[in-house]
Every structure is written in structure tokens, then in C-alpha cells.
C-alpha positions as CSV (number, residue, x, y, z in Angstrom):
1,M,0.0,0.0,0.0
2,K,2.8,2.4,0.9
3,K,4.5,1.6,-2.4
4,T,1.3,2.4,-4.3
5,W,0.9,5.8,-2.6
6,K,4.5,6.6,-3.5
7,I,3.8,5.8,-7.2
8,V,0.6,7.9,-7.1
9,G,2.3,10.8,-5.4
10,R,5.2,10.7,-7.9
11,H,2.8,10.8,-10.9
12,I,0.8,13.6,-9.4
13,F,4.0,15.6,-8.8
14,L,5.1,15.0,-12.4
15,A,1.6,15.9,-13.7
16,V,1.7,19.2,-11.8
17,L,5.2,20.0,-13.2
18,A,4.0,19.1,-16.8
19,F,0.9,21.4,-16.3
20,I,3.1,24.3,-15.2
21,W,5.5,23.8,-18.1
22,L,2.6,23.6,-20.6
23,I,0.8,26.8,-19.4
24,P,3.1,29.3,-21.4
25,V,2.9,27.0,-24.5
26,F,-0.9,26.8,-24.3
27,W,-1.1,30.6,-23.7
28,L,1.0,31.2,-26.8
29,V,-1.4,29.0,-28.8
30,V,-4.6,30.6,-27.7
31,T,-3.1,34.1,-28.1
32,T,-2.7,33.5,-31.8
33,F,-6.5,33.2,-32.1
34,G,-7.3,36.5,-30.3
35,V,-8.3,39.7,-31.9
36,E,-5.8,41.7,-29.8
37,K,-2.6,42.5,-31.6
38,G,-0.5,43.3,-28.6
39,I,0.1,41.7,-25.2
40,N,-3.0,41.3,-23.2
41,T,-2.6,40.1,-19.6
42,N,-6.1,40.9,-18.5
43,H,-7.5,37.5,-19.4
44,F,-6.0,34.2,-20.4
45,F,-8.4,33.2,-23.2
46,P,-9.3,35.7,-26.0
47,E,-12.6,37.4,-25.7
48,Q,-13.1,37.0,-29.4
49,W,-11.6,34.3,-31.6
50,T,-10.3,34.8,-35.1
51,L,-7.9,33.5,-37.7
52,A,-6.9,37.0,-38.9
53,N,-3.4,36.7,-37.3
54,Y,-2.6,33.6,-39.4
55,H,-4.0,35.3,-42.5
56,Q,-1.7,38.2,-41.9
57,L,1.2,35.9,-41.2
58,F,1.0,34.1,-44.5
59,F,-0.7,36.5,-46.9
60,K,0.0,40.1,-45.7
61,P,3.7,40.7,-45.3
62,D,4.8,44.3,-44.7
63,A,8.0,46.2,-44.1
64,A,8.3,45.0,-40.5
65,A,7.0,41.5,-40.7
66,N,7.6,39.2,-43.7
67,F,7.1,35.7,-42.5
68,P,7.0,34.0,-45.9
69,A,10.4,35.4,-46.8
70,W,11.7,34.5,-43.3
71,F,10.4,30.9,-43.6
72,K,11.9,30.6,-47.1
73,N,15.4,31.9,-46.0
74,S,15.4,29.6,-42.9
75,M,14.3,26.6,-44.9
76,I,17.0,27.1,-47.6
77,I,19.7,27.6,-44.9
78,G,18.4,24.6,-42.9
79,V,18.1,22.2,-45.8
80,F,21.5,23.0,-47.5
81,S,23.3,23.2,-44.2
82,C,21.8,19.8,-43.3
83,L,22.9,18.2,-46.5
84,V,26.5,19.6,-46.3
85,S,26.9,19.0,-42.6
86,S,25.5,15.4,-42.8
87,I,27.9,14.5,-45.6
88,F,30.9,16.0,-43.7
89,V,30.0,14.2,-40.5
90,I,29.3,10.8,-42.2
91,M,32.6,11.0,-44.2
92,T,34.7,12.0,-41.2
93,A,33.1,9.3,-39.0
94,Y,33.5,6.6,-41.6
95,A,37.2,7.5,-42.2
96,F,38.1,7.5,-38.5
97,S,36.1,4.3,-37.9
98,F,37.1,2.1,-40.8
99,I,40.2,3.5,-42.5
100,E,43.7,3.2,-41.0
101,F,46.0,6.0,-42.0
102,K,49.1,7.7,-40.6
103,G,48.3,10.2,-37.8
104,R,44.7,9.0,-37.4
105,K,44.7,8.9,-33.6
106,K,46.5,12.3,-33.3
107,L,44.1,13.8,-35.7
108,M,41.1,12.4,-33.7
109,S,42.6,13.8,-30.5
110,F,43.2,17.2,-32.1
111,S,39.6,17.2,-33.4
112,L,38.2,16.4,-30.0
113,I,40.2,19.2,-28.3
114,L,39.2,21.6,-31.0
115,G,35.6,20.7,-30.7
116,M,35.7,21.5,-26.9
117,F,36.1,25.2,-27.6
118,P,32.7,27.1,-27.9
119,G,31.9,28.3,-31.4
120,V,31.2,31.8,-30.1
121,L,34.9,32.3,-29.5
122,S,35.5,32.4,-33.2
123,M,32.4,34.5,-34.1
124,I,34.2,37.8,-34.6
125,A,36.9,36.1,-36.8
126,M,34.3,34.4,-38.9
127,Y,32.4,37.6,-39.3
128,F,35.4,39.5,-40.7
129,I,36.3,36.6,-43.0
130,L,32.9,36.5,-44.5
131,K,32.8,40.2,-44.7
132,M,36.0,40.2,-46.7
133,L,34.5,37.6,-49.0
134,G,31.3,39.7,-49.3
135,L,29.2,36.9,-47.8
136,T,27.6,38.7,-44.9
137,D,23.9,39.4,-45.3
138,S,23.6,36.4,-47.5
139,V,22.1,32.9,-47.3
140,V,25.3,31.4,-48.8
141,G,27.4,32.9,-46.0
142,L,25.2,31.4,-43.3
143,I,25.3,28.0,-45.0
144,I,29.1,28.1,-45.0
145,L,29.1,29.2,-41.4
146,Y,26.9,26.4,-40.2
147,S,28.4,23.6,-42.2
148,G,32.1,24.5,-42.3
149,A,33.2,22.9,-39.1
150,S,30.4,20.3,-38.9
151,G,32.9,17.4,-39.4
152,L,34.1,17.9,-35.8
153,G,30.8,16.5,-34.7
154,Y,31.7,13.0,-35.9
155,L,32.1,11.3,-32.5
156,I,28.6,10.0,-31.9
157,L,28.3,8.6,-35.4
158,K,31.8,7.1,-35.1
159,G,30.6,5.4,-31.9
160,F,27.8,3.8,-33.9
161,F,30.1,2.8,-36.8
162,D,32.4,1.1,-34.3
163,T,29.7,-1.3,-33.3
164,I,29.6,-2.7,-36.9
165,P,31.7,-5.8,-37.0
166,T,35.0,-5.3,-38.7
167,S,34.7,-8.7,-40.2
168,L,32.0,-7.4,-42.6
169,H,34.3,-4.7,-43.8
170,E,37.3,-7.0,-44.2
171,A,35.2,-9.7,-46.0
172,A,33.9,-7.1,-48.5
173,K,37.5,-5.9,-49.1
174,L,38.6,-9.4,-49.8
175,E,35.8,-9.7,-52.4
176,G,37.2,-6.6,-54.1
177,A,34.6,-4.1,-53.0
178,S,35.7,-0.5,-52.9
179,E,35.2,1.8,-49.9
180,A,32.3,3.5,-51.7
181,T,30.6,0.1,-52.2
182,I,31.2,-1.0,-48.6
183,F,29.7,2.3,-47.4
184,A,26.7,2.2,-49.6
185,K,25.9,-1.6,-49.4
186,I,27.0,-2.4,-45.9
187,V,27.4,0.6,-43.6
188,V,24.4,2.7,-44.7
189,P,21.8,-0.1,-44.3
190,L,23.1,-1.0,-40.9
191,S,23.3,2.7,-39.8
192,K,20.0,4.1,-40.9
193,P,18.9,5.1,-37.3
194,M,22.1,7.0,-36.6
195,I,22.2,8.7,-40.0
196,V,18.6,9.9,-39.4
197,Y,19.8,11.2,-36.0
198,T,22.7,13.0,-37.7
199,V,20.4,14.6,-40.4
200,I,17.9,15.8,-37.8
201,N,20.6,17.4,-35.6
202,S,22.2,19.0,-38.7
203,F,18.9,20.6,-39.6
204,L,17.8,21.8,-36.1
205,N,20.9,24.0,-35.4
206,P,20.5,26.4,-38.4
207,W,16.7,26.2,-38.3
208,M,16.5,27.6,-34.8
209,D,19.8,29.6,-34.4
210,F,19.7,33.2,-33.5
211,V,23.2,34.2,-32.3
212,M,25.0,33.7,-35.6
213,V,22.2,35.2,-37.7
214,R,22.2,38.3,-35.4
215,L,25.9,38.7,-36.0
216,M,26.0,38.1,-39.7
217,I,22.8,39.7,-41.0
218,K,22.9,43.5,-40.8
219,S,20.4,44.2,-43.5
220,K,17.4,46.5,-42.7
221,D,15.2,44.8,-45.3
222,A,12.9,42.3,-43.5
223,A,13.0,40.0,-46.6
224,D,16.7,39.2,-45.8
225,W,16.1,37.9,-42.3
226,T,15.5,34.4,-41.0
227,M,12.6,33.5,-38.8
228,A,14.6,33.7,-35.5
229,L,15.9,37.2,-36.4
230,G,12.6,38.5,-37.8
231,L,10.5,37.3,-34.8
232,F,13.0,38.8,-32.4
233,N,12.8,42.2,-34.0
234,L,9.0,42.2,-33.6
235,L,9.6,42.3,-29.8
236,Q,11.0,45.8,-30.0
237,R,9.1,48.3,-27.9
238,A,7.9,50.2,-31.0
239,L,6.5,47.0,-32.6
240,V,5.4,44.6,-29.8
241,N,2.0,46.2,-29.3
242,Q,1.2,45.7,-33.0
243,Y,2.8,42.4,-33.7
244,F,2.8,40.3,-30.5
245,A,0.0,38.0,-31.8
246,Y,1.9,37.8,-35.1
247,F,5.0,36.8,-33.1
248,C,3.1,34.0,-31.3
249,C,1.8,32.7,-34.7
250,G,5.3,32.7,-36.1
251,G,6.7,30.9,-33.0
252,L,4.0,28.3,-33.4
253,M,4.8,27.8,-37.1
254,I,8.5,27.3,-36.3
255,A,7.6,24.4,-34.1
256,V,5.3,22.7,-36.6
257,P,7.9,21.4,-39.1
258,I,10.2,20.3,-36.3
259,S,7.3,18.5,-34.5
260,I,6.3,16.7,-37.8
261,L,9.9,15.7,-38.4
262,F,10.3,14.3,-34.9
263,I,7.0,12.4,-35.1
264,I,8.0,10.8,-38.4
265,M,11.6,10.0,-37.4
266,Q,11.0,9.3,-33.7
267,K,11.8,5.6,-33.9
268,F,15.0,6.1,-35.8
269,Y,16.0,9.1,-33.7
270,V,15.7,7.2,-30.4
271,E,17.6,4.2,-31.8
272,G,20.3,6.5,-33.1
273,V,20.8,8.2,-29.7
274,T,21.0,4.9,-27.8
275,G,23.0,3.2,-30.5
276,G,25.7,5.9,-30.7
277,A,26.3,5.6,-26.9
278,V,27.1,1.9,-27.0
279,K,30.8,2.3,-27.9
280,G,33.0,5.3,-28.2
């Protein structure tokens, strides 16, 4: 009986915490359906319900708020950064896991040490480099920024590759298979969960990042911004009373593609996280 009450009490406590955590999210959702444009703290639920905020979000861009352009820029940056980063990470992990070459261990150690330094330490240097190349205020510059050093994030994927028996790799080599054939016919089919995990992580960082975008994008034209930068600018004192509901709609729309992606890939994602932790 005592054990049962402990279980019940634990679940009640977790339910209360979940309720408290979900209140701001639920408030953001219901605010998007209100007629008020600014922040309204007088009541939790809107007095009148409408879809006008979503109509403005998608079909009425203006000089201060241009969500369609923000979404397009963020999607382009996210997709291309994801492709380049995933290729770099997979290539690096495969080379360190399956290919023996001179200086391999030293290069791995150097990569690990280099990866321990926060990326913000190099922000100023990266800004001036891209500025000299004329790539600030550009989608291409941000793609280079996000994917350039992505190969340093190889460790988790390498841990998964290390669980693949080396006998499979050696047998394929004896049969005359090239490294490309071994990778495509043996490694990829056995590593689908971890590759999905790598792809999702490679997409999430540029999709949601604000710090690098804030540094690199100096344009005053709203059409050049990403979603994170554009929505942040709507919280300025001069704009927040006109665009707060718009901001809530935009924040909700940012979460929708990510939620759909996680729902579709949840099985592979969980398997990738647990599989990559088996062996380092």
C-alpha cells in the first residue's frame, strides 16, 4: 500500500510539473486566435476568436513583418546546411572508424580538443572573414558558417560505426569491394537510425539559431532575415504592441515542421541516440 501511494504521489507531482510547463505554451497558442494584436494580460483566453493573425502571417507581409520570406530563407539555410553537414559528419566518422591511416589517432585527438572550444569564441573572426568575401547578409554565407566545421561532430556517429563488426568490412575488401561500395551496401543499411539522427541534428541548429544570424545579418530589409531574427525584431518596444500576436503565430509555425519531423523520425531518432552511446 505504501509503495502504491509513492507511485501515485510521484505521478501527481510529475503531472503538476507538466501542467506548469505547458501553461506558457498553451497561452501562446490561444493568443494566436485572439483579436488583440498586442500583449493582453487581463485575461488568459481571448474574448473574441479569429484566424486573422494567421491570414496576416502568410498573406499580408509588410516592411516590419515578412514571415513567408523568413520561412523561405530559414528553410533554404536549414536544408542545405543539413545536406553539407551530414555529408561531412558521415565522411569523417567513416574515415576514423574504418580506415587506418598515418596520424589517425593524433588527428582524432586534435579534433576532439578543437571541438571543446565554444563556437562563439570564433564569431568575430568568422564575421570579418565572411565580410572580406562579401558573404555577410547572404544565405550562402550562413550555410558556409553552419556547415564549415560540422565534421568535428563526428564522435557519436563514429561510436555507432564502431559497433559494426570489422569482419564485414574485411570480407567485403577481400571480395574486391571499394570503400564506396562498402559504405553504400553495408554501412548505410546498418546505420539508418544513426544517419537519421545526424540529419535531424544537422537541420535543427541552423533552423533555430539566432546568435550567428544576429551577428551576420545586418540588412534592414525584412525580406533578408531568418525566422529567428525576424520574430526577435518584432519584440522591439515600437512594434510589440502591434505584432505580439503575429510573433506568437510565427513561434508556433517554427515548431510545426520540427514536430512533424520528430513524429515521423522518432523511432530512428531514439535508436540513433541509444546506439551511438554503445561504444565510443
